C-alpha positions in Angstrom: -4.4 -8.9 -18.0 -2.5 -12.0 -18.8 0.8 -10.4 -19.2 0.3 -8.6 -15.9 -1.0 -11.8 -14.3 2.3 -13.5 -15.6 4.5 -10.8 -14.1 2.9 -11.3 -10.7 3.3 -15.0 -10.8 7.1 -14.5 -11.5 7.5 -11.7 -9.0 6.0 -12.8 -5.7 8.0 -11.9 -2.5 7.7 -13.0 1.0 8.4 -10.7 4.0 11.0 -11.8 6.7 10.7 -9.7 9.7 8.1 -7.9 11.6 7.1 -4.2 10.7 7.0 -3.0 14.3 10.7 -4.0 15.1 12.3 -0.8 14.1 9.4 1.7 15.0 11.0 3.5 18.0 13.0 6.3 16.1 11.6 9.6 15.1 13.2 10.8 11.8 12.1 14.3 10.3 9.5 13.7 7.7 9.5 15.0 4.0 6.3 16.5 2.5 6.2 17.3 -1.3 3.6 19.6 -2.7 3.1 21.3 -5.9 1.1 24.5 -5.5 0.5 24.9 -9.3 -1.3 21.5 -9.7 -4.8 21.5 -10.9 -6.7 19.9 -8.0 -9.4 18.8 -10.4 -7.0 16.2 -11.8 -6.3 14.8 -8.3 -8.0 11.6 -6.9 -7.2 9.7 -3.8 -7.3 5.9 -3.0 -6.8 4.1 0.3 -4.9 0.9 0.4 -3.8 -1.7 3.0 -1.3 -4.3 2.1 0.7 -5.2 5.2 3.1 -2.8 6.8 2.5 0.8 5.5 6.3 1.4 5.3 6.5 -1.1 2.4 3.5 0.3 0.5 4.4 3.9 1.1 8.0 3.5 -0.3 6.7 1.9 -3.5 4.0 4.4 -4.3 6.3 7.4 -3.7 8.3 6.2 -6.7 5.5 5.9 -9.1 5.1 8.6 -11.8 1.9 10.5 -11.1 1.6 9.9 -7.5 1.5 13.3 -5.7 1.5 12.2 -1.9 1.5 9.1 0.0 0.4 9.2 3.8 0.8 6.1 6.2 -2.0 5.6 8.6 -4.9 3.7 9.7 -8.6 3.2 8.5 -11.5 0.7 8.9 -11.7 0.6 12.6 -13.9 1.7 15.4 -11.6 3.7 17.7 -11.3 7.5 16.9 -7.6 8.9 16.6 -5.9 5.5 17.3 -2.2 5.5 17.9 0.3 3.0 16.4 0.4 1.3 19.8 -3.3 1.2 19.8 -3.5 -0.4 16.4 -0.8 -3.0 17.1 -3.1 -4.7 19.8 -5.2 -5.7 17.0 -8.2 -4.9 19.1 -9.2 -1.5 17.3 -10.2 -3.0 13.9 -8.0 -0.8 12.0 -5.8 -1.6 9.1 -2.3 -0.1 8.5 -2.9 1.6 5.2 -1.5 4.3 2.8 -3.5 7.2 1.3 -2.4 7.7 -2.1 -3.1 11.0 -4.0 -2.5 10.8 -7.7 -2.7 13.0 -10.8 -5.2 11.4 -13.2 -3.4 12.8 -16.1 -0.3 11.1 -15.4 -1.3 7.7 -13.9 -4.6 5.7 -13.6 -6.5 3.8 -11.1 -5.9 0.7 -13.0 -2.2 1.2 -12.7 -2.5 2.0 -8.9 -4.2 -1.3 -8.6 -1.7 -3.2 -10.7 1.1 -2.0 -8.5 -0.9 -2.9 -5.4 -1.6 -6.5 -6.5 2.3 -6.8 -7.6 3.9 -5.8 -4.3 1.9 -7.6 -1.8 0.3 -11.1 -1.4 -3.5 -10.8 -1.5 -4.2 -14.4 -0.5 -2.9 -14.5 3.1 -5.6 -13.5 5.5 -4.5 -10.8 8.0 -0.9 -11.5 7.3 2.0 -10.4 5.1 5.2 -12.4 5.6 6.1 -12.1 9.3 3.4 -9.3 10.1 0.3 -11.0 11.6 -2.9 -9.6 12.7 -6.0 -8.0 11.3 -4.1 -4.6 11.0 -1.9 -6.2 8.4 -4.9 -7.3 6.2 -5.2 -6.8 2.4 -7.9 -4.2 1.8 -8.9 -1.5 -0.7 -11.1 1.2 0.8 -13.2 2.9 -2.0 -14.6 6.6 -2.1 -16.9 6.0 -5.1 -18.4 3.6 -7.5 -15.6 3.8 -9.9 -13.1 2.8 -7.4 -15.4 0.0 -6.2 -16.0 -1.5 -9.7 -12.2 -1.2 -10.5 -11.2 -3.0 -7.6 -13.7 -5.8 -8.0 -12.9 -5.8 -11.7 -9.1 -6.5 -11.2 -9.8 -9.0 -8.4 -12.2 -10.9 -10.7 -9.5 -10.8 -13.6 -6.8 -12.0 -11.5 -9.1 -14.9 -9.9 -10.0 -15.8 -13.7 -6.6 -16.0 -14.7 -5.7 -18.2 -11.7 -2.8 -16.0 -10.9 -2.7 -17.4 -7.3 -2.9 -20.7 -5.9 -5.0 -19.6 -3.1 -8.1 -17.4 -3.2 -7.7 -13.7 -3.0 -8.8 -12.3 0.2 -8.6 -8.6 -0.3 -11.4 -6.8 1.5 -13.2 -4.3 -0.7 -15.0 -1.8 1.8 -16.3 1.8 1.6 -13.9 4.5 3.0 -14.9 6.1 6.1 -12.1 8.0 7.8 -8.2 8.1 7.6 -6.3 8.7 10.7 -2.5 9.6 9.8 0.1 7.7 11.7 2.6 9.3 13.9 5.4 11.4 12.2 8.0 9.0 12.7 6.1 6.5 10.4 6.1 8.9 7.5 8.6 8.6 4.8 10.2 5.8 6.7 12.1 3.9 4.2 13.7 7.0 2.7 14.7 8.1 6.1 15.9 4.8 7.3 16.8 2.7 4.4 19.9 1.2 6.2 18.0 -0.5 8.9 17.5 -4.2 8.9 13.8 -4.2 8.2 14.2 -1.8 5.3 17.0 -3.7 3.8 15.5 -7.2 4.2 11.9 -6.6 3.6 11.1 -3.1 2.0 14.1 -2.9 -0.4 13.2 -6.3 -2.2 9.7 -5.1 -2.8 10.8 -1.7 -4.0 13.5 -3.3 -6.4 10.7 -5.6 -7.8 8.3 -2.8 -8.2 11.2 -0.8 -9.9 11.9 -3.8 -12.3 8.3 -4.5 -13.3 7.4 -0.9 -13.6 10.7 0.5 -14.8 9.1 2.7 -17.3 6.7 4.1 -14.9 9.3 5.5 -12.3 9.5 9.0 -11.2 12.4 10.9 -13.0 
C-alpha cells in the first residue's frame, strides 16, 4: 500500500474543461464480447469518478476488463437522460459499470486504478466538472466489494496520501441506467476533440505509465 500511495501522490492530475462541452455528436459505438468466456469468472463493479468518458477510457485499457459501460446510478428518477442528470436534480452520479474477469484482474487492482486516476477528496467535483453528478462513489453489490472499498479508503487515509479527507461515497448498488449511445466509447471515437486531448488523454497516459505492465495487449 505504501508504494501505491506514493504513486498516487506523484501522479495527481487536475481536469481543465467541462465534461458536457463536447456531448452533442453521436458516433457509432463499439461493443466487445467474448462468447467463449466462462461467466462464472466474471464480476461487475460500478464506479463514479467524475466524467464517465474519462473513467471509461481508462478501464477499457486494463487487462482483464471485459466491458465498460457509461451511465447513471444512485438517483431517484427512473430512466434518466443525460440532460436530466446534468440538471443536478435527479441525484444520479455519472458512472461506469465495469465487468471484469477475476482470473485476469482483481477487485483490489480495479480500486487501485480508480484512486489513481481521479481525485477522491473533492466533494461533487472533478476539475472543472461540478455538481453531485460528478461525485466520487463506489456502488457495491456485495459484502466483499463493500469491505474492499472501505479497506482501501482506510489504508489511503492512514498513509496520509491526500492533504484533504477522502469523500468517496460507498453505497449499495441499486440500478444502472446506460447512457445514450453517443456517450459510449467516447474517447476512442473522439480522441482528437479538445476535451479528450486536454482532460482525458493526460489521465489515460498517467494510467498507462503507472500500470504499464497491466495494459491490454
